[in-house]
N, C-alpha and C positions, 0 to 999 in steps of 0.2 A: 303346784299341781292344780291350783283353783285356776289361775291363767289358762292352763292347757284344757282344763275342762270347759272353761267359758268358750273358748274358741271351738272346741270339738261340738259343743251344743249348737252351733250355728250350721252344722250339716256341709260344710263345704268339702268339696271332694279331694283338693289337693292343696295342702296348706301345712305350715309349721310356724312356731314361735323360734325365733332365731337372732343372730348376730350379737350384739351387746349384752342382750338380756340373759343369754347363755354364757357368754363369756364371762361376765360379771359374776355370775352365780358360782361358777367353777373356780375362778380366781379368788373370790372372797373365801370360799371353802379351803382352798389350798394355803390361803393365808390365815386360816383360823379365825376368821371375822364372825363375831356373834351378831353385829348388826350388818345387814347387807348395804352394799354401796348403792347409792342413789342412782336411779336409771333416768336418763333423759326420756326415755320410751321403751315400750315393749313392743319390738318388731313382729308384727303378724303378716305374713306373707302367703299368698295363694296363687295359684296358676288358673286363670279362666280365659282362655283364647276366644270364647264365644261372646264375652262382654268385656269391652275394653274401656267402657265409659268411666271416668273419674269418679261420677257420683256413686258407683258401686261401692269403692272404696270407703267413701263417706258414710253410706249407709251401713255397712258392716261395722265400721267403727263406732257408729252410734248405738248399734245393737250391743256391742261389747261394752260401752259405757253405761248403757242401762243395766247390764248384767253385773258389771263390777265398776261402779262410780269411783273416781278418784285414781284410776289406773291410767298411766299416760300411753294409752294405745296409739300404735302407728300402724295403718293397714295399708298394704301395697299390693295390687295385682302385678305379679312379675311379668305376666304376658304383655301388659302395657308399658314396660319401663322405656322402650325404644321410643315412645311417643314424646317423654319429657325430659329424658336423660341429657340430650345435648344442651338443651337451655340451661339446665341445673348445673351440668358439670363441664360444659365447654366442648364436648365432642360426641359425635353420634356413634351409636351402637347398633348392631343388628338385633332383631327380635329373638328372644329367648324361646327355646322349644320345650322346656319343662321346668317345674319347680326345682329339680335337682340341678339343672344347668344353671339356673338363677344363684342357687346357693354357692355354687362353685365359682362364681363371679365376684363374690363378695370382696372387700378390700383386703383383709389379711387372712391367712388359712386359720387362724385361732378364732375368727369371727364366721367363718364359712362353715357354720354349724347350725342345724335347726332340729328341733324335737316336735313331734306330733303324738298326740295321745289317741290310741286307737278305741275302737268301740269295745273291745274286751279289757280295756285298761292297760294293755302293754304300750310301751313307749317306742315309737320308731324314731332312729337318729339318722339324720341325713348329715353326712360329713364327707363330701367328695374329695377332699384333701387329707382325709384321716384326722384323727384326735391327738396326735402327738403334740403339735404345737399348743393346743389348748391346755392339756394336762401337763405340759412342761413350761407353761408361761412364756411362750415364746411369741413376739410379735414379727411377722414375717410378711414382706409384701406379696400380695397376689397378683401377678402380672396379667391376669386374664382382661382386666378392665381398668386398673388403677395404675396411673403414671407414677414415676418416681416422685415427682413434684407433689402430688396429691398425697402419696404415702408419707412423704416427710411431713407435710402439714398436719396430717392426722396424727403422727406420732407426738407431735408438739402439742395439738389441741386436746388430745385425750389424755395427756399426762399419764401414760401407762406405767412407766418405771416409778414415778411419785406416788401414784395410787396403790401400786402392788411392788414392793421392793424386790421380789424375787423374779420379776419379768426381766426377760432378755430381748433387746431389740436387735433384729438383724438389719445392719446397714445396708444401703443400696446406693 
């Protein structure tokens, strides 16, 4: 909740914490883990089509570090992803139209989930592909943006089944 509160305090209009941070939290709970899995980062994503400058991500990340030092924040404006995606992943993508469209494009359905803490302390869940894979510990390729090769590499790299024994990997 502290991480959600920290991001909410920035006053971004369209944002969420998502991907691995949410998946790990849920899968750790489903595996009765008292100590949470180590996170490579906490993905904070937002959508601001009016400012695509990479420096904005850096500025937001710095503000979060000031608020919660030691947290591995990773901030990305999803409206700007098409500017760097090809260089990083090897193929071009079309610009995204919204935060929800961005979340819907993430690599696996179980990681295509984001949470936002609203002003009234309610939590908005963004889960364009549903929550079934997340709560059933299923790793399934999201074909929207992820090639079969990239998916297979992620399955090996992330070691899902070794880290969470209940995980089921859907081959492709």
